[in-house]
N, C-alpha and C positions, 0 to 999 in steps of 0.2 A: 389538582390533576386536570389536564386538558382533555376535552372530549375527543373521541376518535374522529379522524377526518372522513368525509364522505368519499374522498378520492375521485371527485368528478370535476371536470373542467367547466361545467355549466356555471354561469355567474350566480344563478339562484342557489345552487348548492354551496358555492364559495361564500356567498353572503350569509347563508344560514349557519355556517360554521362559526361566524362571528356573532350573529344576532340571536340565534335560537337557543342559547343556553338559558337555563332557568333564571328568571328575574331580570335578564338583560334588557328586554323591551320595556319593562316597568321602570327600571333604573333610567333608561333613556327618556322615558316620559317625564320623570322627575327633573332631569337635567334641562329638558325643554321648558319645564314649568318655571325654571329660574333658580333652582337650588344648585349651589356650587360647592359648598363646604361639606365635609364628611358628616358632621352631626345633623345638618339640615337634610342631607340625602337620607340619613337614617330615619328621620322623622317622616319623610315621604314614603319610605318602604319599611314600616315598623316591624314587619314580620321577617325581614331579612337579617341574618346574623351579621355582626360587624366584620367577622372574618370573611364571610362570603362576599359582602359588599366590597371589602378591600380587594379581594381576588378578582371580582368582576371589573372594578375600576382599572386594575393593572392590565387585565385582558384588553379592555377598550383602549387603554393608553398604548399598549403594544400594537394594536390594530390601527393606530392613528385616528381613532374616533374622538378621543378626548386628550387633553394635555393637562399636566399637573404643573401649576404655576404658584410662585410665592405670592403671598398676600402682602402688598406694600405696608410698611410701618407696623407689621405684626411678625416679629422674628419667629421662625420655626413653624409658621402657619401656612398651609397650602390650600389652594382651591382647584376645582376641576372645571375646565372650560371645554366646550365643544369645538372641535377643529372645523375646518372647511368641510372635510369629509363627514364629520358628525352632523353639522348643520344641514347637510344634504339629505339627511334621513328624516327631516321634519315632516314631509308629506306622507312618508311611510308610517311614522308613529301616529300622526293624526288620522290616517286611514284605518289603523287598528281601532282607534277609539270610535270613529264613526261607524265602522262595521259592528263593533260590540254594542253600541247604543241602539242601532237599528235592529239587530238580529238576535241578540241574546235575550231570552224571555225575562220579563220584569221580575218574576218570582225567583229566578236564579240570581239575578242581580242583587236582590234584596235579601238573599241568604248570607251574603258576604259583608255584613255590616261591621265596621271597624271604627270605633269612636276616635282613636288617635289620628287616623288618616283623614276621616271626615272633617274633624276640627282643623287640622292642618290645611286642608284644601279650602275650607271656608275662610280661614284667616287670610290666605293670600289672594282670594278672589273677592273678598268683601269690598263693596264700593262705598266709601265714606261720604261721597258727594251730598246725599240728601240728609246727612246727619248734622246736628248743630255744631258750631265751631267751638267745642269744648271737649274735655275728656269724657268719653262715654264708656260705661262698663256694662257689657251684655253678659248675663249669666245664663248658661245653658245647663239644664238638669235633665239627665236621662235616668228616671227612677229605677228602671229594671236592670241597669248596668251594674257591674261590680263596683264596689266603693272607690277603687283606685281610679276609675275612669267615668265616674258618675257625674261629676261637676267640672265645668270648663268656663273660663272667663275670657271674653274678647275685649281687650282694652284698646279703644280708638283714641289716639292722642290728638291734641289740638293741631299738630303738624300733619295729621292724617295717617301717620304710621299706625299699624295694627299689631298688637302683641297678643300672643296666646298664652294663657296661664292654666296650669292644671292644679295649682294651689291658690287658695283665696288671696288675691292681691291686697285685700284690706282696704278697699276704697268703696264708696257708695255705689250700689247697683242701680243703674238707670232702667234696665229692663231685664226681667227674668223670663226665660223661655223654657217651659216644661213640656217635654214630649218624649216619645220613645225613639230609639235609634233607627228603627225601620222607617218610621214616618219622616224623620229628619233626612235620612238618606234618600227617600223617595222624592222629597222636595228638592234636594240638592241635584238629583239626577234629572229633574224636570218631569217626573212622573206624577207629581202631586203639587198643588199650590198651597201657600200659607193659608189663604182664605178657606179653601176646602178642608184643610186639616183642622182648622178652628171650628168650622161648621160641623164637622163630623166628631168633634170633641176628642180629637187626637192630639191637640196642642192647646196650651194655655199661655197667654202672654199677660204678665203682670208688671205694671210700672208706667213709664212715659208713654202716653197714648199716641203721640206723634211718631215716636220711634216704632211703636207697635204697628201703626197703620202703614208705615213705609217699609216694613221688614222685607217684603218680596223684592223691593228695589235694592236696598242696601245689602241684602244677603249675598247677591251674586249667585251664580249657579255653576255647575260643571261646564267646562268648555264644550261639552258634547250634548248638553241639555236641549239645545235647539233642534237636535236631530230627532225626527219623529220615529217612534217605535213602529217597526213593520211586523212585529209578532206581538202576541198578547203578553 
């Protein structure tokens, strides 16, 4: 069911009718982050139901913000691509993130920890450059989390592709990272460093010392981590 119209000619109101439905801005963030397939979009918005995701994609397609295209050499498989109008929203979406990083209190940010989203974001922002040219298996353990989301594995392949596993891939672990979700989220958001987390005994690194020493570099951070918090 579509939302009622504001019935105003003002461009702000007209744009809000398309963009201000629940989850739409977050879905656009995921599209700008590079996700194009339905299942990848689901991983980027894990709390959004498949039915609502499908509905929002259809709405954005109707508004000419995204287009649904066939994936070459994969019969029956489709992807979603931003149109020219969709790409024109980039500064607006980035602006939302910058404002949130600057002005939303840290304690509120860290109330919303989500291991699935955190690990998905870490996977796509990881920088394999400082890692050895071999397969590396980084095991993240969040002891306080539910069993189903307690352990995650980042597999960095020799070709530098990065895979995320929620089930033990059965290969030797090069580095194990044990911490709590709040600490890992704070590091990801640029509110805490790996070194300070270790010093404060909030994180333990076991395994390859070179990988451990360069974690702050290869980890990568949220695209908004560089923005300084302007509130406590």
